[in-house]
N, C-alpha and C positions, 0 to 999 in steps of 0.2 A: 459467385462469389460464395462462403462457405463458413454461416454464422456458429459456430462453436463452444460450449461453456466448457470453457478451460476449470482447473482447481491446480493451486498450488499444492506442498506438503504440509504447510497446517491448514490447509482445507478453506481455505478463500475462496472463493467460488467470482470468475467476473467472464468477460465474454470477450472471442477474439473470434476480429473478421481475415476470415484470409480466399486469395483466389481460389486456390485448392488443399485437396487433400496433401500432395506432394508438399505444395506450399508452407502450410502447419508443419509438416515435417521437419521439412529445410531451419525454418528459423525455428523451431523449440531445440532440435539438433545442434545449431551454431549454437544456444543462449541468445537468443535474440529475444524472448519472449519472455519475459518476468513478472510478476507476480506483482499490482497497482497496489497494493497495501502494504506488502511487508517486501518486497521488494528479490521471492524467490527467484532464481531460474530453472528451482524442477517443477516442471508444468507435466500435469498429465492434462491430458481431453476426456471429459466425463460421457456420459452413457444420454445418447436423450430423442425421445422420440419425436419425428416428426411432423411438424403442428395442418393440417387439414381440416382449411374450411373449406365445409362444404354450406352449401345453404341448403336450405330443409332439411336440415338430418334431425328426424325424431328425438324427444327425448330431452330430457334438462340437464342444467349443468351441471355438475359434481360436487356438493359441497367440499371445501376447501379442509384436508387432510388438516390432520396435527404436523407432520410432517412439512408442507406447505407454508400454518404460520410461524416454524420456527425457522425457518426456509427465510423468509419474507421478516423476520424480526434479525438475524442475521445480516440478511442485507443491506439494512437499514443502519447495523451498527458497522459496515464496513463502508456506507453514502457518509456516514457520519465522521467514521475516523478520516477518510480521506479530505473532507472539508477543515478538518485539525489538522493534518495536516500540511496543510496546500497555505492555511494561514498560518502555521506557526515558521515555512516556507515563505512566505511574502512579508513577513511585518518581523527578520533578524537578519543579522550578519551574518552569514558564512567566511569563518574564520581559518578551515581546514585545519591541520593538525597545532594551531599556534591556540588550541584551546584552551587549555591551563594556564598560558601565561598570560593570555589575554583575558580572561576569567577573573583571577590576581590582580589585573592591574585594574578594573574597574571596580574588584572590590575595596580596591586598598586607595581608592580616588585618582591615582596616575592616567585614567582613560574616560572618556566619557559613560557615562551608564545606560546603556542600551542593553536588547534580548541578544545574544549571540547565540549559534550553532557550530559544531563540530566538532571533529575526534578526539576522544582524548583516550588515554592507558587505563585498565582498572586501577595498579596502584597511582596515576596521577588525578583519578576519579574520583580515588580513596581515602589523597592528601588531599585535595577540592574540600572535601564533607570536613576533614579534621581542622579547617584554617575558619569553618565556619561557612563557607560558602558554596550555597546551594547548588547541585546538582542534580540534574536534572539524566537520565539515560534512554532514548526515544526514537530509537533506529528510525527515519524515513526514507522511504523507499528512493532508489535511484531517478528514478522515473516522473518524480516531483520536481524536479533540480532544473528538470529542461519542460518544452514547453508539452504540452497535452494537449493530444488531439480532443 
């Protein structure tokens, strides 16, 4: 089993487990791997050193560097974003491409008030805003719509 550090074009870092290097390449080239944060399918393997646990190795552990601290903050933000995105998916109805229509129905009292998510064009979103209907563009990764492992 190979555990690889992966990164998308937006520089989100995540981990992937693969049976082999060839398995990773096949999945990546087939568009089967996507960033769990933003859904980007352009994935690169990051350089990583093997971790060796040698008993009795003399010396102290090095102090954390600024780069490690920044990486920890970025990872914490990614975890928080994923938790928020999962909560949004769990507590809203997906109305698909009927988003603008359904948002209007809710706004004008023709449909029960509830949280919805879906797709709208830029023109549709602008028209909703001009009507006084609050809209937030929030891209959610496709992976959140299915079962996460």
